[in-house]
C-alpha positions as CSV (number, residue, x, y, z in Angstrom):
1,M,-0.3,0.0,-0.2
2,D,1.1,3.2,-1.0
3,D,2.5,5.6,2.2
4,I,0.7,8.7,1.1
5,V,-2.1,5.9,1.2
6,K,-1.3,5.1,5.4
7,A,-0.6,8.4,6.1
8,A,-4.5,9.6,5.5
9,M,-6.1,6.7,6.9
10,A,-3.8,7.5,9.9
11,K,-5.1,11.2,10.1
12,W,-9.0,10.5,8.5
13,P,-9.8,7.2,10.5
14,N,-13.3,7.5,9.8
15,V,-14.2,7.5,6.4
16,P,-17.0,6.3,5.6
17,H,-16.9,3.0,2.8
18,C,-17.8,3.3,-0.5
19,F,-19.7,0.4,-2.6
20,G,-20.9,0.0,-5.6
21,W,-18.7,2.4,-6.9
22,L,-16.5,0.2,-8.5
23,G,-16.2,-3.0,-10.8
24,L,-13.6,-5.6,-12.6
25,D,-14.9,-7.4,-15.3
26,A,-13.6,-11.3,-16.2
27,R,-10.5,-9.0,-18.1
28,G,-9.4,-7.7,-15.1
29,Q,-10.7,-4.2,-16.3
30,W,-11.5,-2.1,-14.3
31,Y,-15.2,0.3,-14.3
32,M,-16.4,3.3,-12.7
33,R,-20.3,2.9,-11.8
34,D,-21.7,6.4,-11.2
35,D,-25.6,6.7,-9.5
36,R,-27.1,6.4,-13.0
37,V,-25.4,2.7,-14.0
38,Q,-26.0,1.8,-10.2
39,A,-29.8,2.5,-10.4
40,A,-29.7,0.3,-14.1
41,G,-28.9,-2.5,-12.6
42,P,-26.0,-4.9,-10.9
43,F,-22.6,-5.4,-12.0
44,P,-21.7,-7.0,-14.5
45,Q,-25.1,-6.1,-16.3
46,A,-24.6,-2.6,-16.0
47,R,-20.7,-1.8,-16.4
48,G,-20.5,1.4,-16.1
49,S,-17.1,3.4,-17.4
50,L,-14.1,1.5,-18.5
51,L,-11.5,3.3,-16.6
52,K,-8.4,4.2,-19.0
53,H,-5.8,6.6,-17.5
54,D,-2.4,4.4,-16.6
55,K,-1.7,6.3,-13.2
56,L,-5.2,5.8,-11.9
57,L,-5.2,2.2,-12.6
58,E,-1.4,2.0,-11.0
59,F,-2.6,3.6,-7.9
60,I,-5.8,1.0,-8.0
61,H,-3.7,-2.2,-8.2
62,R,-0.8,-0.8,-5.3
63,N,-3.7,-0.3,-3.0
64,Y,-5.8,-3.3,-4.1
65,A,-6.8,-5.9,-0.9
66,A,-9.3,-7.9,0.6
67,D,-10.9,-7.2,3.8
68,E,-11.3,-10.1,6.4
69,R,-14.6,-10.7,5.2
70,G,-12.9,-11.9,1.7
71,Q,-14.5,-8.8,0.5
72,W,-12.0,-6.7,-2.2
73,Y,-11.6,-3.5,-2.3
74,F,-9.2,-0.2,-3.3
75,Q,-7.6,1.6,-0.4
76,N,-8.4,5.4,-1.9
77,G,-6.8,7.2,0.6
78,P,-8.9,7.0,3.0
79,Q,-11.5,5.4,1.9
80,R,-11.9,1.8,1.4
81,V,-14.0,1.6,-2.4
82,Y,-15.3,-2.2,-2.1
83,V,-15.5,-3.6,-5.5
84,E,-18.4,-5.6,-7.6
85,L,-16.1,-8.8,-8.8
86,E,-18.1,-10.3,-12.5
87,I,-16.2,-13.9,-10.9
88,T,-13.2,-13.9,-9.2
89,P,-11.2,-11.3,-7.3
90,W,-8.1,-11.9,-9.8
91,V,-7.8,-11.9,-13.3
92,W,-4.6,-13.8,-14.5
93,R,-2.1,-13.5,-17.5
94,L,0.0,-16.2,-18.8
95,Q,3.0,-15.5,-20.1
96,P,5.5,-17.2,-23.0
97,D,8.0,-18.2,-20.7
98,G,5.7,-20.0,-18.0
99,G,4.8,-17.2,-15.4
100,V,1.5,-16.0,-14.5
101,L,1.1,-11.8,-13.7
102,S,-2.4,-11.1,-11.9
103,H,-4.1,-8.1,-13.5
104,T,-2.1,-5.9,-11.1
105,G,1.0,-7.0,-13.0
106,L,2.3,-9.5,-9.4
107,A,3.6,-12.7,-10.3
108,T,2.9,-15.3,-8.7
109,P,3.4,-19.5,-8.4
110,V,0.3,-21.9,-9.6
111,H,-0.8,-24.3,-7.3
112,E,-3.6,-25.6,-8.1
113,S,-5.8,-25.2,-11.5
114,L,-9.8,-25.5,-11.8
115,V,-12.3,-25.8,-14.6
116,D,-16.0,-24.9,-14.2
117,E,-19.2,-26.1,-16.3
118,N,-18.5,-23.6,-18.7
119,G,-15.2,-24.3,-19.7
120,L,-13.6,-21.6,-18.0
121,L,-10.5,-22.2,-16.5
122,Y,-9.0,-20.6,-12.9
123,L,-5.8,-21.3,-10.9
124,V,-5.2,-21.1,-7.4
125,T,-2.1,-18.7,-6.7
126,E,-0.6,-17.5,-3.4
127,L,-2.4,-14.5,-3.8
128,G,-6.1,-16.4,-4.7
129,P,-8.2,-18.0,-7.0
130,G,-8.8,-16.0,-10.3
131,L,-9.6,-16.6,-14.1
132,V,-7.1,-16.9,-16.7
133,H,-7.6,-14.0,-19.0
134,T,-9.8,-15.3,-22.6
135,A,-6.7,-13.9,-24.8
136,D,-4.3,-16.7,-22.7
137,M,-6.1,-19.8,-23.9
138,A,-3.6,-20.8,-26.4
139,L,-0.9,-21.1,-23.4
140,A,-3.3,-22.1,-21.1
141,A,-4.0,-25.4,-23.0
142,E,0.0,-25.6,-23.8
143,A,0.6,-25.6,-19.9
144,V,-2.2,-28.6,-19.1
145,E,-0.9,-30.8,-22.5
146,S,2.3,-30.8,-21.0
147,G,1.2,-31.5,-17.5
148,Q,2.0,-28.4,-16.0
149,W,-1.4,-27.9,-14.7
150,T,-3.8,-31.0,-13.9
151,P,-7.6,-28.8,-14.0
152,R,-9.8,-30.2,-11.6
153,D,-13.6,-29.6,-11.9
154,V,-15.3,-27.3,-10.0
155,R,-18.7,-25.2,-10.0
156,A,-18.8,-21.1,-11.3
157,A,-21.1,-20.8,-8.2
158,D,-19.1,-22.7,-5.4
159,L,-15.6,-20.3,-6.0
160,P,-17.1,-17.5,-3.7
161,N,-17.7,-19.9,-0.5
162,R,-14.7,-22.2,-1.1
163,F,-11.8,-19.5,-1.8
164,G,-13.7,-16.6,0.7
165,F,-14.2,-14.1,-1.6
166,V,-16.7,-11.6,-2.0
167,L,-18.6,-10.8,-5.7
168,S,-20.9,-8.2,-4.5
169,P,-19.6,-6.2,-1.0
170,Q,-22.6,-3.5,-1.9
171,R,-25.7,-6.7,-1.9
172,L,-24.3,-7.6,1.5
173,Q,-23.7,-4.4,2.9
174,E,-27.1,-4.1,1.7
175,Q,-28.5,-7.5,3.9
176,T,-26.6,-6.6,7.0
């Protein structure tokens, strides 16, 4: 986490959390969801505006984390901006050398591979579970064919409970 963020958290410890305003899709893209978009429906049906500003994306990536309940958020100064997830908290990009990078640019080793009822491939890593980016399926197929990964079956609906993450912190907040 950035030092400036830690300082802001210490200076203003009671800033309310923000829910519903940020979404992460299955391709690792971030979406800003204003009141109008939120009123149009839940993420990902109502996505919002694709974030493209490189410095903002880098800031989000450096300050992306999960709380004790498995809700993923971006620490924006003293405020937590909780993230609506389309499918998993991580999206993996496979590298030609066999490495795996998160959508935030972090390298991580793979512990397990899973495939769901729709043929989507997930990797479980030290960072947690994530979906393999669709553009990297040729590299993924090579890893499976070479025996590097042996995907086990999983139901997509079981992933949040199995790995302890929350798809919609906004929905959870509304229920409590």
